[in-house]
PDB file of N, CA, C and O in Angstrom:
ATOM      1  N   MET A   1     -34.514  -2.337 -47.129  1.00  0.00           N
ATOM      2  CA  MET A   1     -33.119  -1.968 -46.897  1.00  0.00           C
ATOM      3  C   MET A   1     -32.934  -0.453 -47.061  1.00  0.00           C
ATOM      4  O   MET A   1     -33.502   0.160 -47.965  1.00  0.00           O
ATOM      5  N   GLU A   2     -32.145   0.122 -46.188  1.00  0.00           N
ATOM      6  CA  GLU A   2     -31.918   1.568 -46.230  1.00  0.00           C
ATOM      7  C   GLU A   2     -31.000   1.955 -47.386  1.00  0.00           C
ATOM      8  O   GLU A   2     -30.096   1.206 -47.759  1.00  0.00           O
ATOM      9  N   THR A   3     -31.248   3.135 -47.943  1.00  0.00           N
ATOM     10  CA  THR A   3     -30.366   3.636 -48.991  1.00  0.00           C
ATOM     11  C   THR A   3     -29.071   4.144 -48.362  1.00  0.00           C
ATOM     12  O   THR A   3     -29.063   4.522 -47.190  1.00  0.00           O
ATOM     13  N   PRO A   4     -27.969   4.159 -49.131  1.00  0.00           N
ATOM     14  CA  PRO A   4     -26.709   4.689 -48.599  1.00  0.00           C
ATOM     15  C   PRO A   4     -26.857   6.129 -48.084  1.00  0.00           C
ATOM     16  O   PRO A   4     -26.251   6.498 -47.078  1.00  0.00           O
ATOM     17  N   GLN A   5     -27.666   6.935 -48.781  1.00  0.00           N
ATOM     18  CA  GLN A   5     -27.840   8.326 -48.356  1.00  0.00           C
ATOM     19  C   GLN A   5     -28.510   8.392 -46.989  1.00  0.00           C
ATOM     20  O   GLN A   5     -28.154   9.231 -46.160  1.00  0.00           O
ATOM     21  N   TYR A   6     -29.475   7.514 -46.752  1.00  0.00           N
ATOM     22  CA  TYR A   6     -30.172   7.501 -45.471  1.00  0.00           C
ATOM     23  C   TYR A   6     -29.225   7.075 -44.345  1.00  0.00           C
ATOM     24  O   TYR A   6     -29.226   7.663 -43.264  1.00  0.00           O
ATOM     25  N   VAL A   7     -28.426   6.053 -44.612  1.00  0.00           N
ATOM     26  CA  VAL A   7     -27.464   5.577 -43.606  1.00  0.00           C
ATOM     27  C   VAL A   7     -26.459   6.685 -43.296  1.00  0.00           C
ATOM     28  O   VAL A   7     -26.164   6.945 -42.129  1.00  0.00           O
ATOM     29  N   ALA A   8     -25.929   7.342 -44.336  1.00  0.00           N
ATOM     30  CA  ALA A   8     -24.961   8.431 -44.132  1.00  0.00           C
ATOM     31  C   ALA A   8     -25.587   9.551 -43.318  1.00  0.00           C
ATOM     32  O   ALA A   8     -24.945  10.096 -42.420  1.00  0.00           O
ATOM     33  N   ALA A   9     -26.838   9.904 -43.619  1.00  0.00           N
ATOM     34  CA  ALA A   9     -27.515  10.974 -42.890  1.00  0.00           C
ATOM     35  C   ALA A   9     -27.713  10.585 -41.426  1.00  0.00           C
ATOM     36  O   ALA A   9     -27.564  11.420 -40.535  1.00  0.00           O
ATOM     37  N   ARG A  10     -28.046   9.321 -41.179  1.00  0.00           N
ATOM     38  CA  ARG A  10     -28.228   8.866 -39.802  1.00  0.00           C
ATOM     39  C   ARG A  10     -26.915   8.962 -39.020  1.00  0.00           C
ATOM     40  O   ARG A  10     -26.909   9.381 -37.863  1.00  0.00           O
ATOM     41  N   ILE A  11     -25.809   8.574 -39.651  1.00  0.00           N
ATOM     42  CA  ILE A  11     -24.510   8.648 -38.980  1.00  0.00           C
ATOM     43  C   ILE A  11     -24.135  10.101 -38.730  1.00  0.00           C
ATOM     44  O   ILE A  11     -23.667  10.437 -37.643  1.00  0.00           O
ATOM     45  N   GLN A  12     -24.334  10.973 -39.726  1.00  0.00           N
ATOM     46  CA  GLN A  12     -23.993  12.388 -39.539  1.00  0.00           C
ATOM     47  C   GLN A  12     -24.834  13.008 -38.430  1.00  0.00           C
ATOM     48  O   GLN A  12     -24.331  13.813 -37.645  1.00  0.00           O
ATOM     49  N   ARG A  13     -26.113  12.638 -38.361  1.00  0.00           N
ATOM     50  CA  ARG A  13     -26.969  13.162 -37.288  1.00  0.00           C
ATOM     51  C   ARG A  13     -26.460  12.682 -35.928  1.00  0.00           C
ATOM     52  O   ARG A  13     -26.425  13.453 -34.969  1.00  0.00           O
ATOM     53  N   ALA A  14     -26.065  11.406 -35.846  1.00  0.00           N
ATOM     54  CA  ALA A  14     -25.532  10.864 -34.594  1.00  0.00           C
ATOM     55  C   ALA A  14     -24.263  11.614 -34.185  1.00  0.00           C
ATOM     56  O   ALA A  14     -24.087  11.942 -33.012  1.00  0.00           O
ATOM     57  N   LEU A  15     -23.380  11.885 -35.148  1.00  0.00           N
ATOM     58  CA  LEU A  15     -22.139  12.613 -34.842  1.00  0.00           C
ATOM     59  C   LEU A  15     -22.437  14.021 -34.351  1.00  0.00           C
ATOM     60  O   LEU A  15     -21.742  14.538 -33.476  1.00  0.00           O
ATOM     61  N   ALA A  16     -23.474  14.645 -34.915  1.00  0.00           N
ATOM     62  CA  ALA A  16     -23.822  16.016 -34.515  1.00  0.00           C
ATOM     63  C   ALA A  16     -24.487  16.044 -33.142  1.00  0.00           C
ATOM     64  O   ALA A  16     -24.255  16.966 -32.360  1.00  0.00           O
ATOM     65  N   GLU A  17     -25.316  15.035 -32.843  1.00  0.00           N
ATOM     66  CA  GLU A  17     -26.144  15.076 -31.634  1.00  0.00           C
ATOM     67  C   GLU A  17     -25.518  14.388 -30.431  1.00  0.00           C
ATOM     68  O   GLU A  17     -25.876  14.702 -29.296  1.00  0.00           O
ATOM     69  N   ASP A  18     -24.592  13.459 -30.647  1.00  0.00           N
ATOM     70  CA  ASP A  18     -23.998  12.725 -29.523  1.00  0.00           C
ATOM     71  C   ASP A  18     -23.094  13.659 -28.733  1.00  0.00           C
ATOM     72  O   ASP A  18     -22.239  14.341 -29.298  1.00  0.00           O
ATOM     73  N   GLU A  19     -23.295  13.682 -27.420  1.00  0.00           N
ATOM     74  CA  GLU A  19     -22.503  14.607 -26.576  1.00  0.00           C
ATOM     75  C   GLU A  19     -21.018  14.285 -26.583  1.00  0.00           C
ATOM     76  O   GLU A  19     -20.204  15.143 -26.243  1.00  0.00           O
ATOM     77  N   ARG A  20     -20.647  13.063 -26.965  1.00  0.00           N
ATOM     78  CA  ARG A  20     -19.231  12.710 -27.031  1.00  0.00           C
ATOM     79  C   ARG A  20     -18.537  13.361 -28.217  1.00  0.00           C
ATOM     80  O   ARG A  20     -17.321  13.552 -28.197  1.00  0.00           O
ATOM     81  N   THR A  21     -19.304  13.702 -29.254  1.00  0.00           N
ATOM     82  CA  THR A  21     -18.677  14.219 -30.465  1.00  0.00           C
ATOM     83  C   THR A  21     -19.148  15.627 -30.833  1.00  0.00           C
ATOM     84  O   THR A  21     -18.317  16.507 -31.056  1.00  0.00           O
ATOM     85  N   ASN A  22     -20.464  15.860 -30.901  1.00  0.00           N
ATOM     86  CA  ASN A  22     -21.012  17.145 -31.375  1.00  0.00           C
ATOM     87  C   ASN A  22     -20.252  17.622 -32.601  1.00  0.00           C
ATOM     88  O   ASN A  22     -19.822  18.773 -32.669  1.00  0.00           O
ATOM     89  N   GLU A  23     -20.092  16.735 -33.561  1.00  0.00           N
ATOM     90  CA  GLU A  23     -19.237  16.989 -34.717  1.00  0.00           C
ATOM     91  C   GLU A  23     -20.061  17.224 -35.977  1.00  0.00           C
ATOM     92  O   GLU A  23     -20.928  16.421 -36.319  1.00  0.00           O
ATOM     93  N   LEU A  24     -19.783  18.333 -36.666  1.00  0.00           N
ATOM     94  CA  LEU A  24     -20.486  18.657 -37.901  1.00  0.00           C
ATOM     95  C   LEU A  24     -19.583  18.571 -39.122  1.00  0.00           C
ATOM     96  O   LEU A  24     -20.073  18.555 -40.251  1.00  0.00           O
ATOM     97  N   GLY A  25     -18.266  18.515 -38.912  1.00  0.00           N
ATOM     98  CA  GLY A  25     -17.340  18.647 -40.027  1.00  0.00           C
ATOM     99  C   GLY A  25     -16.806  17.359 -40.619  1.00  0.00           C
ATOM    100  O   GLY A  25     -15.811  17.385 -41.343  1.00  0.00           O
ATOM    101  N   ILE A  26     -17.438  16.237 -40.331  1.00  0.00           N
ATOM    102  CA  ILE A  26     -16.947  14.961 -40.859  1.00  0.00           C
ATOM    103  C   ILE A  26     -17.823  14.516 -42.023  1.00  0.00           C
ATOM    104  O   ILE A  26     -19.050  14.514 -41.926  1.00  0.00           O
ATOM    105  N   ARG A  27     -17.177  14.140 -43.124  1.00  0.00           N
ATOM    106  CA  ARG A  27     -17.921  13.644 -44.280  1.00  0.00           C
ATOM    107  C   ARG A  27     -18.114  12.141 -44.124  1.00  0.00           C
ATOM    108  O   ARG A  27     -17.177  11.413 -43.795  1.00  0.00           O
ATOM    109  N   VAL A  28     -19.326  11.694 -44.361  1.00  0.00           N
ATOM    110  CA  VAL A  28     -19.664  10.274 -44.245  1.00  0.00           C
ATOM    111  C   VAL A  28     -20.091   9.774 -45.623  1.00  0.00           C
ATOM    112  O   VAL A  28     -21.052  10.279 -46.203  1.00  0.00           O
ATOM    113  N   ASP A  29     -19.370   8.779 -46.142  1.00  0.00           N
ATOM    114  CA  ASP A  29     -19.728   8.152 -47.413  1.00  0.00           C
ATOM    115  C   ASP A  29     -20.064   6.692 -47.138  1.00  0.00           C
ATOM    116  O   ASP A  29     -19.340   6.005 -46.418  1.00  0.00           O
ATOM    117  N   VAL A  30     -21.167   6.224 -47.716  1.00  0.00           N
ATOM    118  CA  VAL A  30     -21.578   4.828 -47.542  1.00  0.00           C
ATOM    119  C   VAL A  30     -21.599   4.159 -48.909  1.00  0.00           C
ATOM    120  O   VAL A  30     -22.248   4.631 -49.842  1.00  0.00           O
ATOM    121  N   ARG A  31     -20.875   3.052 -49.006  1.00  0.00           N
ATOM    122  CA  ARG A  31     -20.872   2.244 -50.236  1.00  0.00           C
ATOM    123  C   ARG A  31     -21.099   0.798 -49.836  1.00  0.00           C
ATOM    124  O   ARG A  31     -20.226   0.154 -49.256  1.00  0.00           O
ATOM    125  N   GLY A  32     -22.278   0.302 -50.154  1.00  0.00           N
ATOM    126  CA  GLY A  32     -22.617  -1.067 -49.760  1.00  0.00           C
ATOM    127  C   GLY A  32     -22.625  -1.178 -48.248  1.00  0.00           C
ATOM    128  O   GLY A  32     -23.338  -0.441 -47.567  1.00  0.00           O
ATOM    129  N   ASP A  33     -21.825  -2.110 -47.719  1.00  0.00           N
ATOM    130  CA  ASP A  33     -21.757  -2.256 -46.256  1.00  0.00           C
ATOM    131  C   ASP A  33     -20.519  -1.586 -45.681  1.00  0.00           C
ATOM    132  O   ASP A  33     -20.080  -1.916 -44.579  1.00  0.00           O
ATOM    133  N   GLN A  34     -19.956  -0.638 -46.436  1.00  0.00           N
ATOM    134  CA  GLN A  34     -18.741   0.071 -46.014  1.00  0.00           C
ATOM    135  C   GLN A  34     -19.075   1.538 -45.716  1.00  0.00           C
ATOM    136  O   GLN A  34     -19.768   2.196 -46.493  1.00  0.00           O
ATOM    137  N   VAL A  35     -18.577   2.038 -44.587  1.00  0.00           N
ATOM    138  CA  VAL A  35     -18.746   3.438 -44.209  1.00  0.00           C
ATOM    139  C   VAL A  35     -17.356   4.069 -44.168  1.00  0.00           C
ATOM    140  O   VAL A  35     -16.437   3.531 -43.550  1.00  0.00           O
ATOM    141  N   PHE A  36     -17.215   5.223 -44.837  1.00  0.00           N
ATOM    142  CA  PHE A  36     -15.942   5.933 -44.855  1.00  0.00           C
ATOM    143  C   PHE A  36     -16.116   7.271 -44.145  1.00  0.00           C
ATOM    144  O   PHE A  36     -16.978   8.070 -44.511  1.00  0.00           O
ATOM    145  N   LEU A  37     -15.296   7.505 -43.132  1.00  0.00           N
ATOM    146  CA  LEU A  37     -15.314   8.772 -42.394  1.00  0.00           C
ATOM    147  C   LEU A  37     -14.115   9.591 -42.849  1.00  0.00           C
ATOM    148  O   LEU A  37     -12.978   9.120 -42.823  1.00  0.00           O
ATOM    149  N   ARG A  38     -14.390  10.842 -43.274  1.00  0.00           N
ATOM    150  CA  ARG A  38     -13.294  11.694 -43.752  1.00  0.00           C
ATOM    151  C   ARG A  38     -13.437  13.085 -43.165  1.00  0.00           C
ATOM    152  O   ARG A  38     -14.541  13.585 -42.950  1.00  0.00           O
ATOM    153  N   GLY A  39     -12.284  13.696 -42.912  1.00  0.00           N
ATOM    154  CA  GLY A  39     -12.260  15.045 -42.371  1.00  0.00           C
ATOM    155  C   GLY A  39     -10.999  15.225 -41.547  1.00  0.00           C
ATOM    156  O   GLY A  39     -10.058  14.438 -41.640  1.00  0.00           O
ATOM    157  N   GLN A  40     -10.999  16.270 -40.744  1.00  0.00           N
ATOM    158  CA  GLN A  40      -9.845  16.555 -39.895  1.00  0.00           C
ATOM    159  C   GLN A  40     -10.318  16.899 -38.491  1.00  0.00           C
ATOM    160  O   GLN A  40     -11.328  17.579 -38.309  1.00  0.00           O
ATOM    161  N   VAL A  41      -9.577  16.422 -37.508  1.00  0.00           N
ATOM    162  CA  VAL A  41      -9.846  16.744 -36.107  1.00  0.00           C
ATOM    163  C   VAL A  41      -8.520  17.075 -35.426  1.00  0.00           C
ATOM    164  O   VAL A  41      -7.448  16.863 -35.992  1.00  0.00           O
ATOM    165  N   SER A  42      -8.611  17.593 -34.212  1.00  0.00           N
ATOM    166  CA  SER A  42      -7.420  18.108 -33.533  1.00  0.00           C
ATOM    167  C   SER A  42      -6.686  17.072 -32.682  1.00  0.00           C
ATOM    168  O   SER A  42      -5.527  17.290 -32.327  1.00  0.00           O
ATOM    169  N   CYS A  43      -7.336  15.941 -32.344  1.00  0.00           N
ATOM    170  CA  CYS A  43      -6.633  14.975 -31.483  1.00  0.00           C
ATOM    171  C   CYS A  43      -7.109  13.547 -31.749  1.00  0.00           C
ATOM    172  O   CYS A  43      -8.200  13.320 -32.271  1.00  0.00           O
ATOM    173  N   GLU A  44      -6.266  12.606 -31.377  1.00  0.00           N
ATOM    174  CA  GLU A  44      -6.538  11.180 -31.590  1.00  0.00           C
ATOM    175  C   GLU A  44      -7.778  10.718 -30.830  1.00  0.00           C
ATOM    176  O   GLU A  44      -8.533   9.887 -31.333  1.00  0.00           O
ATOM    177  N   GLU A  45      -8.001  11.251 -29.611  1.00  0.00           N
ATOM    178  CA  GLU A  45      -9.175  10.853 -28.821  1.00  0.00           C
ATOM    179  C   GLU A  45     -10.462  11.205 -29.559  1.00  0.00           C
ATOM    180  O   GLU A  45     -11.412  10.423 -29.576  1.00  0.00           O
ATOM    181  N   ARG A  46     -10.482  12.389 -30.169  1.00  0.00           N
ATOM    182  CA  ARG A  46     -11.666  12.824 -30.916  1.00  0.00           C
ATOM    183  C   ARG A  46     -11.882  11.916 -32.135  1.00  0.00           C
ATOM    184  O   ARG A  46     -13.011  11.538 -32.449  1.00  0.00           O
ATOM    185  N   ARG A  47     -10.806  11.583 -32.798  1.00  0.00           N
ATOM    186  CA  ARG A  47     -10.866  10.705 -33.961  1.00  0.00           C
ATOM    187  C   ARG A  47     -11.498   9.361 -33.579  1.00  0.00           C
ATOM    188  O   ARG A  47     -12.365   8.856 -34.292  1.00  0.00           O
ATOM    189  N   HIS A  48     -11.064   8.788 -32.460  1.00  0.00           N
ATOM    190  CA  HIS A  48     -11.602   7.505 -32.014  1.00  0.00           C
ATOM    191  C   HIS A  48     -13.049   7.648 -31.547  1.00  0.00           C
ATOM    192  O   HIS A  48     -13.862   6.755 -31.782  1.00  0.00           O
ATOM    193  N   GLY A  49     -13.379   8.751 -30.893  1.00  0.00           N
ATOM    194  CA  GLY A  49     -14.756   8.976 -30.436  1.00  0.00           C
ATOM    195  C   GLY A  49     -15.726   9.036 -31.601  1.00  0.00           C
ATOM    196  O   GLY A  49     -16.827   8.491 -31.532  1.00  0.00           O
ATOM    197  N   ILE A  50     -15.317   9.699 -32.668  1.00  0.00           N
ATOM    198  CA  ILE A  50     -16.165   9.799 -33.862  1.00  0.00           C
ATOM    199  C   ILE A  50     -16.383   8.407 -34.464  1.00  0.00           C
ATOM    200  O   ILE A  50     -17.492   8.063 -34.873  1.00  0.00           O
ATOM    201  N   GLU A  51     -15.323   7.624 -34.512  1.00  0.00           N
ATOM    202  CA  GLU A  51     -15.444   6.257 -35.034  1.00  0.00           C
ATOM    203  C   GLU A  51     -16.402   5.429 -34.180  1.00  0.00           C
ATOM    204  O   GLU A  51     -17.221   4.685 -34.718  1.00  0.00           O
ATOM    205  N   ASP A  52     -16.308   5.552 -32.854  1.00  0.00           N
ATOM    206  CA  ASP A  52     -17.193   4.808 -31.949  1.00  0.00           C
ATOM    207  C   ASP A  52     -18.654   5.161 -32.196  1.00  0.00           C
ATOM    208  O   ASP A  52     -19.502   4.273 -32.287  1.00  0.00           O
ATOM    209  N   VAL A  53     -18.953   6.452 -32.304  1.00  0.00           N
ATOM    210  CA  VAL A  53     -20.329   6.895 -32.526  1.00  0.00           C
ATOM    211  C   VAL A  53     -20.833   6.390 -33.879  1.00  0.00           C
ATOM    212  O   VAL A  53     -21.978   5.952 -33.990  1.00  0.00           O
ATOM    213  N   ALA A  54     -19.987   6.449 -34.905  1.00  0.00           N
ATOM    214  CA  ALA A  54     -20.381   5.969 -36.230  1.00  0.00           C
ATOM    215  C   ALA A  54     -20.681   4.472 -36.199  1.00  0.00           C
ATOM    216  O   ALA A  54     -21.646   4.024 -36.819  1.00  0.00           O
ATOM    217  N   ARG A  55     -19.871   3.698 -35.487  1.00  0.00           N
ATOM    218  CA  ARG A  55     -20.108   2.246 -35.402  1.00  0.00           C
ATOM    219  C   ARG A  55     -21.442   1.958 -34.704  1.00  0.00           C
ATOM    220  O   ARG A  55     -22.173   1.054 -35.109  1.00  0.00           O
ATOM    221  N   GLU A  56     -21.754   2.725 -33.658  1.00  0.00           N
ATOM    222  CA  GLU A  56     -23.013   2.530 -32.937  1.00  0.00           C
ATOM    223  C   GLU A  56     -24.207   2.912 -33.811  1.00  0.00           C
ATOM    224  O   GLU A  56     -25.267   2.295 -33.712  1.00  0.00           O
ATOM    225  N   ALA A  57     -24.043   3.930 -34.670  1.00  0.00           N
ATOM    226  CA  ALA A  57     -25.142   4.395 -35.524  1.00  0.00           C
ATOM    227  C   ALA A  57     -25.346   3.484 -36.727  1.00  0.00           C
ATOM    228  O   ALA A  57     -26.402   3.525 -37.359  1.00  0.00           O
ATOM    229  N   ALA A  58     -24.351   2.661 -37.051  1.00  0.00           N
ATOM    230  CA  ALA A  58     -24.437   1.789 -38.225  1.00  0.00           C
ATOM    231  C   ALA A  58     -23.968   0.381 -37.877  1.00  0.00           C
ATOM    232  O   ALA A  58     -22.972  -0.097 -38.419  1.00  0.00           O
ATOM    233  N   PRO A  59     -24.686  -0.284 -36.970  1.00  0.00           N
ATOM    234  CA  PRO A  59     -24.264  -1.637 -36.589  1.00  0.00           C
ATOM    235  C   PRO A  59     -24.303  -2.567 -37.799  1.00  0.00           C
ATOM    236  O   PRO A  59     -25.203  -2.487 -38.634  1.00  0.00           O
ATOM    237  N   GLY A  60     -23.315  -3.442 -37.873  1.00  0.00           N
ATOM    238  CA  GLY A  60     -23.268  -4.394 -38.974  1.00  0.00           C
ATOM    239  C   GLY A  60     -22.517  -3.890 -40.191  1.00  0.00           C
ATOM    240  O   GLY A  60     -22.249  -4.659 -41.114  1.00  0.00           O
ATOM    241  N   LEU A  61     -22.172  -2.602 -40.209  1.00  0.00           N
ATOM    242  CA  LEU A  61     -21.405  -2.062 -41.327  1.00  0.00           C
ATOM    243  C   LEU A  61     -19.943  -1.938 -40.923  1.00  0.00           C
ATOM    244  O   LEU A  61     -19.630  -1.799 -39.741  1.00  0.00           O
ATOM    245  N   THR A  62     -19.061  -1.987 -41.892  1.00  0.00           N
ATOM    246  CA  THR A  62     -17.630  -1.833 -41.642  1.00  0.00           C
ATOM    247  C   THR A  62     -17.276  -0.357 -41.746  1.00  0.00           C
ATOM    248  O   THR A  62     -17.517   0.271 -42.777  1.00  0.00           O
ATOM    249  N   VAL A  63     -16.706   0.197 -40.680  1.00  0.00           N
ATOM    250  CA  VAL A  63     -16.356   1.620 -40.641  1.00  0.00           C
ATOM    251  C   VAL A  63     -14.862   1.786 -40.917  1.00  0.00           C
ATOM    252  O   VAL A  63     -14.020   1.180 -40.254  1.00  0.00           O
ATOM    253  N   HIS A  64     -14.553   2.624 -41.915  1.00  0.00           N
ATOM    254  CA  HIS A  64     -13.172   2.959 -42.247  1.00  0.00           C
ATOM    255  C   HIS A  64     -12.919   4.380 -41.792  1.00  0.00           C
ATOM    256  O   HIS A  64     -13.494   5.326 -42.330  1.00  0.00           O
ATOM    257  N   ASN A  65     -12.065   4.526 -40.806  1.00  0.00           N
ATOM    258  CA  ASN A  65     -11.777   5.847 -40.249  1.00  0.00           C
ATOM    259  C   ASN A  65     -10.609   6.466 -41.014  1.00  0.00           C
ATOM    260  O   ASN A  65      -9.450   6.121 -40.785  1.00  0.00           O
ATOM    261  N   GLU A  66     -10.927   7.380 -41.920  1.00  0.00           N
ATOM    262  CA  GLU A  66      -9.897   8.060 -42.715  1.00  0.00           C
ATOM    263  C   GLU A  66      -9.729   9.508 -42.247  1.00  0.00           C
ATOM    264  O   GLU A  66      -9.218  10.353 -42.982  1.00  0.00           O
ATOM    265  N   ILE A  67     -10.162   9.776 -41.026  1.00  0.00           N
ATOM    266  CA  ILE A  67     -10.048  11.124 -40.460  1.00  0.00           C
ATOM    267  C   ILE A  67      -8.584  11.396 -40.148  1.00  0.00           C
ATOM    268  O   ILE A  67      -7.892  10.572 -39.548  1.00  0.00           O
ATOM    269  N   ARG A  68      -8.129  12.571 -40.567  1.00  0.00           N
ATOM    270  CA  ARG A  68      -6.729  12.956 -40.328  1.00  0.00           C
ATOM    271  C   ARG A  68      -6.646  13.902 -39.138  1.00  0.00           C
ATOM    272  O   ARG A  68      -7.607  14.585 -38.784  1.00  0.00           O
ATOM    273  N   LEU A  69      -5.468  13.916 -38.537  1.00  0.00           N
ATOM    274  CA  LEU A  69      -5.215  14.828 -37.425  1.00  0.00           C
ATOM    275  C   LEU A  69      -4.648  16.134 -37.972  1.00  0.00           C
ATOM    276  O   LEU A  69      -3.753  16.135 -38.817  1.00  0.00           O
ATOM    277  N   LEU A  70      -5.182  17.233 -37.477  1.00  0.00           N
ATOM    278  CA  LEU A  70      -4.652  18.550 -37.827  1.00  0.00           C
ATOM    279  C   LEU A  70      -3.348  18.761 -37.089  1.00  0.00           C
ATOM    280  O   LEU A  70      -3.191  18.326 -35.948  1.00  0.00           O
ATOM    281  N   GLU A  71      -2.416  19.430 -37.740  1.00  0.00           N
ATOM    282  CA  GLU A  71      -1.208  19.839 -37.023  1.00  0.00           C
ATOM    283  C   GLU A  71      -1.536  21.112 -36.279  1.00  0.00           C
ATOM    284  O   GLU A  71      -1.859  22.133 -36.886  1.00  0.00           O
ATOM    285  N   VAL A  72      -1.452  21.052 -34.978  1.00  0.00           N
ATOM    286  CA  VAL A  72      -1.758  22.231 -34.174  1.00  0.00           C
ATOM    287  C   VAL A  72      -0.438  22.848 -33.722  1.00  0.00           C
ATOM    288  O   VAL A  72       0.370  22.203 -33.053  1.00  0.00           O
ATOM    289  N   ARG A  73      -0.238  24.098 -34.097  1.00  0.00           N
ATOM    290  CA  ARG A  73       0.990  24.805 -33.715  1.00  0.00           C
ATOM    291  C   ARG A  73       0.759  25.592 -32.431  1.00  0.00           C
ATOM    292  O   ARG A  73      -0.345  26.058 -32.151  1.00  0.00           O
ATOM    293  N   ALA A  74       1.819  25.723 -31.670  1.00  0.00           N
ATOM    294  CA  ALA A  74       1.744  26.541 -30.455  1.00  0.00           C
ATOM    295  C   ALA A  74       1.529  28.002 -30.883  1.00  0.00           C
ATOM    296  O   ALA A  74       2.015  28.418 -31.935  1.00  0.00           O
ATOM    297  N   PRO A  75       0.796  28.783 -30.061  1.00  0.00           N
ATOM    298  CA  PRO A  75       0.599  30.196 -30.414  1.00  0.00           C
ATOM    299  C   PRO A  75       1.938  30.899 -30.592  1.00  0.00           C
ATOM    300  O   PRO A  75       2.833  30.764 -29.758  1.00  0.00           O
ATOM    301  N   GLY A  76       2.070  31.640 -31.668  1.00  0.00           N
ATOM    302  CA  GLY A  76       3.298  32.380 -31.907  1.00  0.00           C
ATOM    303  C   GLY A  76       4.386  31.581 -32.586  1.00  0.00           C
ATOM    304  O   GLY A  76       5.434  32.123 -32.937  1.00  0.00           O
ATOM    305  N   GLU A  77       4.143  30.287 -32.774  1.00  0.00           N
ATOM    306  CA  GLU A  77       5.144  29.457 -33.438  1.00  0.00           C
ATOM    307  C   GLU A  77       5.207  29.865 -34.906  1.00  0.00           C
ATOM    308  O   GLU A  77       4.184  30.062 -35.561  1.00  0.00           O
ATOM    309  N   GLU A  78       6.409  29.981 -35.391  1.00  0.00           N
ATOM    310  CA  GLU A  78       6.604  30.439 -36.761  1.00  0.00           C
ATOM    311  C   GLU A  78       6.270  29.330 -37.753  1.00  0.00           C
ATOM    312  O   GLU A  78       6.618  28.167 -37.552  1.00  0.00           O
ATOM    313  N   GLU A  79       5.592  29.715 -38.817  1.00  0.00           N
ATOM    314  CA  GLU A  79       5.263  28.748 -39.869  1.00  0.00           C
ATOM    315  C   GLU A  79       6.279  28.883 -40.992  1.00  0.00           C
ATOM    316  O   GLU A  79       6.523  29.982 -41.491  1.00  0.00           O
ATOM    317  N   HIS A  80       6.872  27.760 -41.388  1.00  0.00           N
ATOM    318  CA  HIS A  80       7.850  27.775 -42.474  1.00  0.00           C
ATOM    319  C   HIS A  80       7.209  27.235 -43.736  1.00  0.00           C
ATOM    320  O   HIS A  80       6.641  26.143 -43.725  1.00  0.00           O
ATOM    321  N   LEU A  81       7.291  27.969 -44.802  1.00  0.00           N
ATOM    322  CA  LEU A  81       6.700  27.546 -46.065  1.00  0.00           C
ATOM    323  C   LEU A  81       7.759  27.026 -47.007  1.00  0.00           C
ATOM    324  O   LEU A  81       7.444  26.622 -48.127  1.00  0.00           O
TER     325      LEU A  81
END
């Protein structure tokens, strides 16, 4: 049986190498048969694409997509604090 670290590394490598994602900024945590994806992306399509690649890289595991969407402001839009 693979260690959680090995499974996480395999998923992260898949996210980095898959042309659909080419993603380096997502944290992957594996606990038992559960995979947790955490980080931030700019759009919902990217969020779903990352989840798809993770599911393919870890068949049989339950993937929890906890990736949040970044708020993207229009150029020149004023930021209120």
